[in-house]
C-alpha positions, 0 to 999 in steps of 0.5 A: 482507518479506511480512508481519510476523513473528509476526503472527496468521494470517488465516482465509483464509490460502491465498487471501491467500497467493496474493494476496501472491506472484505467480510470473512467469517463475520470479521471485517478486514481492511485492505487499504490504509491512509498515508498518515498511518503508513507514515507512522508505521514507516517511521516506527518500522512496525504496525500498531501491533508491533509487527515489522513492516515491509513497504513495497513500491509497485510502480515502474523504475522510471516512476521510482526515479521521478519520486520515491519514499526512503525505506521502501522496496521497488518491485515493479508490477510489470515484473510480477510475481516477485522473486522468491527472495523478495517474497521470503523477505515479506513473510512475517511482516505487514506489507504496505503496497503503494503505486502512483494513485492506488489502483495498481497497489490494490491489485498487487495487494489482492494478489499478495493476499491470495498468495500467502501474505494475508495481511497485505495493505494498499496505501490509499492515494499512493505516492501522490497522496504522500507528496500532498499530505506527508512530504512535499519534498517528494515530487508529484508527477 
């Protein structure tokens, strides 16, 4: 699933679509998932293939204090790259990255994919989409 069916299309559709789909050796790789699938994985603590998941919040501490999702790890983009300890804890796990709306998480996801975490994914719409579609108790800001 690339993006929620029926969602509004964004202005730079073509450039965003190129970020969403990567063609490699004739196979299609997804780089972004919607909040519904992310919620399922977080609840089960594994993806659809049974791989353990690691949820990475790349927002800044002040944003994390304003709104957060239980069971996730804060690694601010301003402190990138992450510590060796955090990087090691991601190994062998499906990493799902989120930010406020999804822009920073796409950049972090691309960095992770280029640096040894090839199955990292960005959560489309970020914590704002999570607040609207999954858990209204998570404040919007």
